[in-house]
Every structure is written in C-alpha cells, then in structure tokens.
C-alpha positions as CSV (number, residue, x, y, z in Angstrom):
1,M,123.4,86.1,-74.7
2,T,121.6,85.9,-71.4
3,G,118.5,83.4,-71.5
4,I,115.2,84.2,-70.2
5,A,114.4,82.4,-66.9
6,P,111.2,80.2,-67.0
7,P,108.1,81.4,-64.9
8,P,107.9,79.9,-61.6
9,A,105.8,76.9,-61.1
10,P,102.5,77.3,-59.4
11,P,102.3,76.3,-55.8
12,R,101.1,72.9,-55.4
13,P,97.8,72.5,-53.3
14,S,98.1,71.6,-49.9
15,P,96.7,68.0,-49.1
16,P,93.4,68.1,-47.2
17,S,93.8,68.3,-43.4
18,P,93.0,64.8,-41.9
19,A,91.3,66.6,-39.1
20,G,88.9,68.5,-41.5
21,D,87.9,65.4,-43.4
22,R,87.0,63.6,-40.3
23,G,85.0,66.6,-39.3
24,L,83.1,66.6,-42.6
25,R,82.3,62.8,-42.4
26,L,81.2,63.2,-38.8
27,L,78.8,66.0,-39.8
28,L,77.2,63.9,-42.7
29,I,77.1,60.8,-40.3
30,I,75.2,62.9,-37.6
31,G,73.3,65.5,-39.7
32,I,71.7,63.2,-42.4
33,P,69.9,61.1,-39.7
34,V,68.9,64.0,-37.7
35,L,67.4,65.8,-40.8
36,V,65.6,62.6,-41.9
37,T,64.2,62.2,-38.4
38,L,63.0,65.9,-38.3
39,L,61.2,65.3,-41.7
40,V,59.5,62.2,-40.5
41,V,58.4,63.9,-37.3
42,A,57.0,66.8,-39.3
43,G,55.1,64.4,-41.5
44,V,53.5,62.5,-38.7
45,T,52.7,65.6,-36.9
46,A,50.9,66.9,-39.9
47,A,48.9,63.6,-40.3
48,F,48.0,63.1,-36.8
49,L,47.4,66.7,-35.6
50,P,43.7,66.6,-36.9
51,I,43.1,63.4,-35.0
52,A,44.3,64.8,-31.7
53,F,42.4,68.1,-32.2
54,P,39.3,67.4,-34.4
55,T,37.6,70.6,-35.5
56,R,33.9,71.4,-34.5
57,V,31.2,70.9,-37.2
58,H,28.1,73.3,-37.6
59,E,26.4,73.4,-40.9
60,R,22.7,74.3,-41.8
61,L,20.8,73.0,-44.9
62,D,17.5,73.9,-46.0
63,V,15.5,72.5,-48.9
64,R,11.9,72.3,-50.3
65,A,10.4,69.0,-48.9
66,G,9.3,66.1,-51.1
67,S,6.5,63.6,-50.2
68,S,9.3,61.5,-48.7
69,T,12.6,61.9,-47.1
70,R,15.7,59.7,-47.4
71,V,18.8,60.2,-45.1
72,A,22.0,58.1,-45.7
73,V,24.7,59.5,-43.6
74,S,27.5,57.4,-41.8
75,D,29.0,58.0,-38.3
76,A,26.0,60.1,-37.3
77,S,23.0,60.2,-34.8
78,F,19.8,61.5,-35.9
79,E,16.8,63.4,-34.5
80,F,13.7,64.0,-36.4
81,A,10.7,66.4,-35.6
82,P,8.0,68.1,-37.5
83,S,8.7,71.3,-39.1
84,T,6.2,74.3,-39.4
85,D,6.5,74.8,-43.1
86,D,6.7,72.7,-46.4
87,R,10.5,72.5,-46.1
88,V,13.2,70.3,-44.7
89,H,15.6,71.9,-42.5
90,V,18.9,70.1,-41.3
91,V,21.3,71.2,-38.7
92,V,24.6,69.3,-38.7
93,T,26.7,69.3,-35.6
94,G,29.7,67.4,-34.0
95,R,33.3,67.0,-34.4
96,A,35.6,65.6,-37.3
97,A,39.4,65.3,-38.1
98,V,38.1,66.1,-41.8
99,P,35.3,68.5,-42.6
100,P,32.2,66.3,-43.6
101,S,30.4,66.7,-46.8
102,I,26.6,66.7,-46.3
103,T,24.2,67.5,-49.0
104,A,20.5,67.8,-49.4
105,R,18.4,68.0,-52.5
106,T,14.8,67.4,-53.6
107,T,14.1,65.7,-56.9
108,Q,11.0,63.8,-58.3
109,G,9.2,64.4,-55.0
110,R,12.0,62.8,-52.7
111,T,14.3,64.7,-50.5
112,D,17.7,63.1,-50.1
113,I,20.1,64.0,-47.4
114,E,23.4,62.1,-48.0
115,G,27.1,62.2,-47.0
116,G,29.5,61.9,-43.9
117,C,33.1,62.4,-43.3
118,S,34.1,61.7,-47.0
119,A,38.0,61.9,-46.4
120,R,39.1,59.7,-43.5
121,V,42.4,59.6,-42.0
122,W,43.3,56.3,-40.4
123,W,41.7,56.3,-36.9
124,S,40.4,59.6,-37.6
125,P,37.3,60.6,-35.3
126,C,34.1,61.5,-37.0
127,S,31.1,61.9,-34.8
128,L,28.1,63.8,-36.3
129,H,24.6,64.7,-35.1
130,L,21.8,65.6,-37.6
131,A,18.8,67.4,-36.3
132,V,16.2,67.4,-39.0
133,T,12.8,69.0,-39.1
134,M,10.4,67.8,-41.9
135,P,6.6,67.9,-42.8
136,P,5.2,65.3,-40.3
137,A,3.0,63.5,-43.0
138,S,6.2,62.7,-45.2
139,D,7.6,59.1,-45.3
140,L,10.9,58.6,-44.0
141,S,13.8,56.3,-44.7
142,V,17.0,56.3,-42.7
143,S,20.3,54.3,-43.0
144,G,23.6,54.9,-41.0
145,T,26.3,53.6,-38.9
146,N,27.5,54.3,-35.3
147,G,24.7,56.4,-34.0
148,G,21.0,56.3,-32.8
149,V,17.6,57.5,-34.5
150,V,15.1,59.4,-32.6
151,T,11.7,60.6,-34.0
152,R,8.9,62.6,-32.6
153,D,5.5,63.0,-34.2
154,I,6.4,61.7,-37.7
155,H,3.4,60.2,-39.0
156,G,4.4,59.0,-42.4
157,A,6.0,55.5,-42.9
158,I,9.2,55.0,-41.2
159,D,12.0,52.7,-42.3
160,V,15.3,52.6,-40.4
161,E,18.3,50.5,-40.8
162,I,21.0,51.2,-38.4
163,T,24.3,49.5,-37.2
164,N,25.5,50.1,-33.8
165,G,22.8,52.4,-32.7
166,M,19.4,52.6,-30.9
167,I,16.1,53.3,-32.4
168,D,13.5,55.3,-30.5
169,L,10.3,56.3,-32.0
170,R,7.6,58.5,-30.3
171,S,4.1,59.0,-31.4
172,A,4.3,57.4,-34.8
173,S,1.3,56.5,-36.8
174,G,2.7,55.1,-40.2
175,T,3.8,51.7,-41.1
176,L,7.1,51.0,-39.0
177,R,10.1,48.8,-40.3
178,L,12.9,49.0,-37.9
179,H,16.2,47.2,-38.0
180,S,19.3,47.6,-35.6
181,T,22.3,45.3,-35.5
182,N,23.4,46.4,-31.9
183,G,21.0,48.4,-30.1
184,L,17.7,49.1,-28.4
185,V,14.6,49.4,-30.4
186,R,11.7,51.2,-28.8
187,I,8.5,52.7,-29.8
188,S,6.0,54.6,-27.5
189,D,2.6,56.1,-27.9
190,A,2.4,54.9,-31.4
191,T,-0.7,54.1,-33.3
192,A,0.8,52.3,-36.4
193,S,-1.2,49.5,-37.7
194,S,1.8,47.5,-39.0
195,V,5.1,47.2,-37.0
196,R,8.2,45.1,-37.7
197,A,11.1,45.5,-35.4
198,E,14.4,43.5,-35.4
199,T,17.7,43.8,-33.5
200,T,20.6,41.4,-33.0
201,N,22.0,42.3,-29.7
202,G,19.5,44.5,-27.8
203,T,16.1,45.0,-26.2
204,I,12.8,45.4,-28.1
205,D,10.1,47.6,-26.4
206,L,7.1,48.4,-28.4
207,G,4.3,50.6,-26.9
208,L,1.0,50.9,-29.0
209,T,-1.9,52.7,-28.1
210,A,-4.2,51.6,-30.9
211,V,-5.0,47.9,-31.8
212,P,-2.5,47.1,-34.5
213,A,-3.2,44.7,-37.3
214,S,0.4,43.2,-37.6
215,V,3.4,43.3,-35.0
216,D,6.5,41.4,-35.7
217,A,9.4,41.7,-33.0
218,H,12.5,39.7,-33.0
219,S,15.8,39.8,-31.2
220,T,18.7,37.5,-30.8
221,N,20.0,38.5,-27.3
222,G,17.5,40.6,-25.4
223,T,14.1,40.9,-23.9
224,V,11.2,41.6,-26.3
225,T,8.1,43.3,-24.9
226,V,4.9,44.4,-27.0
227,R,2.2,46.4,-25.2
228,V,-1.1,46.7,-27.0
229,P,-4.5,48.0,-25.9
230,G,-6.3,45.5,-23.5
231,S,-9.6,46.0,-25.7
232,G,-8.2,44.1,-28.6
233,T,-8.0,40.3,-29.2
234,Y,-4.8,39.0,-30.8
235,A,-3.6,35.9,-32.5
236,V,-0.3,35.7,-30.5
237,S,3.1,33.8,-31.3
238,A,5.6,34.0,-28.7
239,H,8.8,31.9,-28.4
240,T,12.3,32.1,-26.7
241,T,15.0,29.5,-26.4
242,N,16.5,30.8,-22.9
243,G,14.0,32.8,-21.0
244,A,10.3,33.0,-20.0
245,V,7.1,33.6,-22.0
246,D,4.3,35.9,-20.7
247,T,1.1,36.5,-22.8
248,S,-1.5,35.8,-20.1
249,S,-2.6,39.3,-19.6
250,V,-4.1,39.7,-23.0
251,R,-6.9,38.2,-24.8
252,T,-5.8,35.8,-27.4
253,D,-7.6,34.1,-30.3
254,P,-5.9,32.3,-33.1
255,A,-8.5,33.3,-35.6
256,S,-8.1,37.1,-34.7
257,P,-6.9,39.4,-37.7
258,N,-4.8,41.1,-35.2
259,R,-1.4,39.2,-35.4
260,I,1.5,39.6,-32.9
261,S,4.6,37.6,-33.3
262,V,7.6,38.0,-30.6
263,E,10.6,35.9,-30.5
264,T,14.2,35.9,-29.1
265,T,16.9,33.4,-28.3
266,N,18.2,34.6,-25.1
267,G,15.7,36.7,-23.1
268,T,12.0,37.1,-22.0
269,V,9.2,37.6,-24.4
270,R,6.1,39.4,-23.2
271,V,2.8,40.7,-24.7
272,L,1.0,42.9,-22.2
273,P,-1.7,45.4,-22.1
274,S,-0.6,49.0,-22.5
275,S,-1.6,49.9,-19.1
276,Q,1.4,47.9,-17.9
C-alpha cells in the first residue's frame, strides 16, 4: 500500500535585511527630534505671535452718570472732559496682545469704570487710552499704572493715584488730592481751595488763580513751584535739602489762614505770584 506524502513545510521567513533595519533606526533617530522641534516651534509661535503683532483696541461704553466717577484701569492713560448730557461716555483705544476687558456701570450713585488687559502673556504689550466725558460737577477718583492723567474743566473733587505717569489738571475747582510715584504733577488755572500734590521723582508745578486755603506740595527728587494770586497773604513753610528756596515775591504772615507748605529733598522750592 502506497503511503500519503506529508504536506510540504511552509517556507521559513527570511531574516530582516540588515540594510532595512539600519534605515528604520536612522529614520527614527532623525525623524523624532525633527518632529519634536516642529511641535516646539509651533507652540512658541502660537504663544508669541500676539506679542509680535498686538491687535488694535477700539471700544465704546456709555452709562448713566452717578454723582461721582471712580476709574481703576491698569496700563492706561486717561483724559477727562465735560460731557454735554447726564451720562458718562468712554472711548477705549490702544493696542494689546490680548483684548482688554473694560466695564462701566453705575450703582448707588457712583459710576465705576474698571478693568484692563485681564489675561496677560509674559512680556505681552498692553497700552490703553481712555477718553472719558462726564458731568463736570461730578467727583472723580482715578487709580492706574503706566500712564498719565489729564483733566479739563472738571469741577468736582479730584483724587488721583498713579504709578509711572504724570498728572495734568486744567481749570479744576474742587478739592484736589494728587499722587504720582514717577511723574510730573501740574495744575493750571485752578480755583481749588484745597490742594495736596505729591510725587517721588518728578516736578510739581501748581498754578492757582484764586487764593487757596491750603496747599501741600511735596517731592523727593524735583523742583516744587506753587503760584498763587499776589493779592493774598500766606503762611508759608518751604524746605529743601539740596537746592534753593524762593518765597520773597509773595506776602507772608505766619498768622494767615491761607497755608502753603512746599518741600523737596533734591531741587528748588518756590512760592510765586500767579503772574510769574
């Protein structure tokens, strides 16, 4: 009886080619670092593209005015002028890597304008300017950083606290409380009865066209000048550590109810008639 031949054995797989194995390893060695580098570059580009090309900002806000207005916005300069109605109008302009968030609302008789560039990327630019028109008799309080404050014909009490910026008030008549860390403090054509002005590094120049009851002007590094009507008599205190003192052009009387105090560490202090 003839036996049945067993089926042929399957062919044995050929061993991998040494050349193909080396090519695969070379592809992995080169490809993975290149892929990682591309991902890193894409991430860095996405993060820093807004920094290189900040977007333009232009917003408008409009609210019913309260009896006072409080503004607290960082990285911004400010300009205040009278409105022709009973509302507060705000125009926000500038450039920012991330769109700013500015709000305006009036509650319990006070208008609050707040915000800034809320989401900051490291070293991201943010430079804003707020142009505000408001009822001229309203009180005004401003706090901010890296920008100046200018007011024109605002006749309520004004309180300003600024870091790295100048303060310039024109034709103010209410009580004035002004403080800057690094910047000029100046008022012109003012009829305020009470003025307090302070800066750390900067000049103070106060021009009043009505006899004030109280003026305090203090700087650390900078000249301090107060100009008052020559018709008045004043109790004057003027001091400097390194500089000259000039109060000889105004009439002084220690018993006068109109008090003026001027002081600086490095710079000249002067109390002069408004005509000078």
